[in-house]
N, C-alpha and C positions, 0 to 999 in steps of 0.2 A: 653408613646406613643411609639409604635413600628414604627419608621419612615421607610416607604417603598419607593421604587423607582418608584411607580406608577404615573408618571407624564403624564397628558393627552397630546395628540398630539396638537402642536400649530395650531392656526387657519390658514386657507388657506391664503397664501400671506405673512405670517409673515417672517421676515428676521432673520435667525439664525446666520448670519455671524459674528455678534458682540460677540458671545460666544466663548471665547478662551479656556474654560475649563468647565467641568461639575461642577455645583454649589456644594459647600461643605455643610456639615451639620452645617450651621451657620445661625443665625437670626440677621439681622440688623434692629434696631428700629429707626424710625424718629418720635419723639413725644416730646411735651413739658416736661420739668422736672416734675417728679411726676406722669406721665401718664403710666409709665411702672411699673407694680407691682413688688415689690422686690422678691416675691415668684417665679416669672416666671423664673429667672435665675437658681434657684435651681431645679425647675421642668425640665427645658431644659437640665441642666447638667446631670441629671440622665438618659437622653435619648441620651447623647453624642451629643447634639446640643449646640454650643457656642453662647453666646449672646453678641452683641456689640451695643452700643447706640450712634448714631450720635450726633455731637455737634449741628446740625441744625435740627429743626422740619420739614423743607422743604425737600421733597424727591429730591435727586440728583441721576440721573441714572448713572452717571459716578462713584459716590461713591459706589453705589450698585455693579456695574460691578467690580470695583477694590477690593471690599471686598470678592467677590466670594461667596456671601451668597445665599443659596437656598431659604430662607424665608425673606420676608420684612414685618415688622410691621409698619404701618403708621397711623398717626392721620389725618383723612380726613378733619377735621375742620381747621387744620393748612395749608391745601392745598386749602382753600376757597371752599371746597366741589366740587372741579374740578375733574370730572370723567376722564377727559383727561389724568391726571397723571397716573391713573390706566392703561388706554389703551396704553399709551406710554411705560410703563414698560413691559406690556405683549407683546408688539410688539418688543421692542428692546432687552428684556431679557426674552424670552418665557420659559426658564428653571426655572425661579424663581416663587415662590408661594406667593401671597399677602394676608396679613391679615390686615383688615382695621377697625379702630375704628372711630366712629362717634357719635355725640350727637343727630343726627336726629333719629326719631323713626317711621316715616311714613313707613309702610310696603312696599309700592310701591317704595319708594326711596331706601330702603335697598335691594330690589330685583334688582333695576337698578344698584346698586353698584356691586352686584354679577354678573350680566349680563355683566358688563364692564370688568370683568376679575378677581375679587377678589375671593380667595378661602375661605376666612373667613370674615364675617361682624359682628363686635361687637358693641353693643349699650352701650355707657358710662352710668353709671360707672359700668363696668362689673367686675364680680369676675375673679380672675386669671384663674378659671376653664374655662370661656368662651374663653379666649385667648389660653389656652392649648388645648381645644377641637378643636379650629379653626386650630391650627398648626397641630394637629393630622389628621384632615380631609384633610388638604392640602397635607400632606405626603402620604395620601392614595388615592389622586386624587379625593376627594370629595369636596363639597362645604358646608360650615357651616354658617348659619345666626342666630345670637343670637336672642333668643325669638321666633323663628319660631316653630310652632307646630311640634312635632316629637314623635317617639316612646320613646324618653328619657324624655318626659314630666313627672314631678314628680307625677302628678295625676294618671298616668297609672302604677305606681310602688307601690306595697303594701308590706311592710315589717312588721315583728312581733316586739313586744317590745324587745325581746331578740336579734333579728337581729340588731335592732337599737343600742342597747348597744354595741354589738360587732363592729358595724360599727363606732361608735363614738370613741371607744378605738383604732381601726385600724387607724382612722384619726389622733389620737394623738401619733401614732408611737409605740403602744404596740405590742409586739411579741405574737404569738399564746399562748405560755406558760404563758406569763404575763397576757393575757386576761383571760385564764383559771383560773389562781390564783385569779384574781380580781373578777371574777363572780362565783367562786367556781364550775367550770365545767371542764371536761376533755379536753385535747388538741384535741382529736378526735372530740368532740362535737363542739369545736371552729372551726375546719377545716370544719365540715359539715355546720355550719352557714355561713362561708366564701364562700363556694362553692355555696350555695343558693343565697347569695348576689351577687356574680359575675354573676350568671345566670340571676337574675332579672335585674341587671344594665347593662348587656351586656358588662362586663369588663373582662379583662384577667389577671389583676394583681391588687395589693392593691392600687397603686398610681392612676390608672385609675378609680378604684371603688370609691375612695374618691373624686376625681374630679367630677365624674358624680353625686355622692351623694350631693355634694355642689351645683352643677348646678341645681339639681332637688329640692333643698331645704330640703333634708332629714337630713342633718347635717349642722351646722353653721361653716363657715371658721374661 
């Protein structure tokens, strides 16, 4: 994830006086134990985003403010599905970006969560890719809703058998040279396959390509 500073302008009437400093590249999670994927910390660290997990699953605006976090990951079920929590955070801390997990799957409810101010809406039990894509969208000033039809739907992405082999080896951390040796092809051929995969997936690096491939069901996590 290439986290950018593209934060949308706060809604009219939002009070920004409570912000003492620009939020840092940190994500604070409010969720029951076990709801935060262990892979997420590694993925965030590679993008220079620190992860901290609150001792409480209940969102505390004061704790978010004190942490100086740019991103907040919350379990909406633990907030009794109260969208007022989202609105309160967006009003009091408009510089933060909210990624919300919920067990609800009604598309209308998911859209209402986004409309309340969430930058990412994740339906449990999500792949770490869903949370990662939601954080990426938040950093780019976009909104991501898990499962919503998009150009990144796996049914729209066609890859060859060889590209799938390269993709699976990439997902397992193989270098270009190692992939070439494994498949008995040249490094240049591997690079050509990677370039085509990046274009098809709309990715700019290996990590994002793998995450998108997992989300689209092209490879297994």
